[in-house]
C-alpha positions as CSV (number, residue, x, y, z in Angstrom):
1,M,-19.2,10.4,8.8
2,V,-17.4,12.4,6.2
3,R,-14.4,14.4,7.0
4,D,-14.2,18.1,6.0
5,P,-12.0,18.7,3.0
6,A,-8.4,19.8,3.6
7,P,-7.9,23.6,3.6
8,A,-6.0,25.1,0.7
9,G,-2.3,25.8,1.1
10,A,0.7,24.0,2.4
11,D,0.3,21.2,4.9
12,V,2.2,22.4,8.0
13,N,1.1,19.6,10.2
14,N,3.5,17.0,8.7
15,R,6.9,17.7,10.3
16,G,8.2,14.2,9.8
17,V,10.7,15.4,7.2
18,L,12.1,17.9,9.6
19,R,12.4,15.4,12.4
20,A,14.1,12.9,10.1
21,R,16.5,15.6,8.9
22,V,17.4,16.4,12.5
23,V,17.9,12.8,13.5
24,F,20.0,12.0,10.4
25,G,22.0,15.2,10.9
26,A,22.7,14.2,14.5
27,L,23.8,10.8,13.3
28,I,26.2,12.4,10.8
29,L,27.5,14.8,13.5
30,F,28.1,11.8,15.7
31,A,30.0,10.1,12.9
32,A,32.1,13.2,12.4
33,V,33.0,13.3,16.1
34,I,34.0,9.6,16.0
35,A,36.2,10.2,12.9
36,W,37.7,13.3,14.5
37,G,38.3,11.5,17.8
38,T,40.0,8.6,16.1
39,A,42.4,10.9,14.3
40,F,42.9,13.0,17.4
41,L,43.9,9.9,19.5
42,I,46.4,8.7,16.8
43,S,47.9,12.1,16.2
44,P,51.7,12.3,16.8
45,H,51.7,15.9,18.0
46,S,53.2,15.1,21.4
47,N,56.5,13.5,20.4
48,N,58.8,14.7,17.6
49,T,61.1,11.7,17.9
50,V,60.5,8.5,16.0
51,A,61.3,5.2,17.5
52,A,63.9,3.2,15.7
53,G,62.5,0.9,13.0
54,T,59.2,2.7,12.6
55,E,60.1,5.2,9.9
56,H,58.3,3.1,7.3
57,V,54.9,3.7,9.0
58,R,55.1,7.5,8.7
59,G,53.6,7.7,5.3
60,A,50.6,5.6,6.2
61,V,50.0,7.6,9.3
62,V,50.1,10.9,7.3
63,V,47.7,9.6,4.7
64,F,45.3,8.3,7.4
65,L,45.4,11.7,9.3
66,R,44.9,13.7,6.1
67,N,42.0,11.5,5.0
68,S,40.3,11.6,8.4
69,A,40.7,15.4,8.6
70,L,39.1,15.7,5.2
71,G,36.4,13.2,6.1
72,T,35.6,15.1,9.3
73,L,35.3,18.4,7.3
74,V,32.9,16.7,4.8
75,L,30.8,15.1,7.6
76,S,30.7,18.4,9.5
77,A,29.5,20.3,6.5
78,L,26.8,17.7,5.8
79,A,25.7,17.7,9.5
80,A,25.5,21.5,9.5
81,W,23.4,21.5,6.4
82,L,21.0,18.9,7.9
83,L,20.8,20.4,11.4
84,F,20.1,24.0,10.4
85,P,16.8,24.1,8.5
86,A,15.1,27.3,7.4
87,R,12.8,27.5,10.4
88,R,14.6,28.4,13.6
89,P,13.4,27.8,17.1
90,K,12.8,30.6,19.6
91,S,15.4,29.4,22.0
92,P,18.7,28.7,20.1
93,R,20.7,27.0,22.9
94,R,20.7,23.8,21.0
95,D,22.0,25.6,17.9
96,Y,24.8,27.3,19.9
97,A,25.9,23.9,21.2
98,I,25.9,22.4,17.8
99,M,27.8,25.4,16.4
100,A,30.4,25.0,19.1
101,V,30.9,21.3,18.4
102,L,31.1,22.0,14.6
103,A,33.6,24.8,15.2
104,V,35.9,22.6,17.3
105,L,35.7,19.8,14.6
106,V,36.4,22.1,11.7
107,L,39.1,24.2,13.3
108,S,41.0,21.2,14.6
109,S,40.7,19.4,11.3
110,L,42.0,22.5,9.5
111,Y,44.9,22.7,12.0
112,Q,45.7,19.1,11.4
113,L,45.9,19.6,7.7
114,F,48.1,22.6,8.0
115,W,50.3,20.9,10.6
116,L,50.7,17.9,8.3
117,R,51.9,20.2,5.5
118,T,54.4,22.1,7.7
119,V,55.9,19.0,9.5
120,L,56.2,16.7,6.5
């Protein structure tokens, strides 16, 4: 048996690249949520007083918070680029959920950066 020759044009049956892109984008988005959550849990927003003897740690905490906010922004941008390919589905509920998560990550990271500039 001989198979018929492939038709001319682009091969639209191979969607493995799109699936890999979505899986890797979801993994990067998960990493961004972890980086954001770690910085969110360590953030000193709730208390303005500093315990005696801990002033020397302040600089390290500021650098960590700044770097984690910047890392969250970079990871969010990469995840957004990977998760939103050119072809769009008919039902964009998943896209709206991803956009909401990305908006929370980006806005809270920008707030963290501005807060660090005004407080310190």
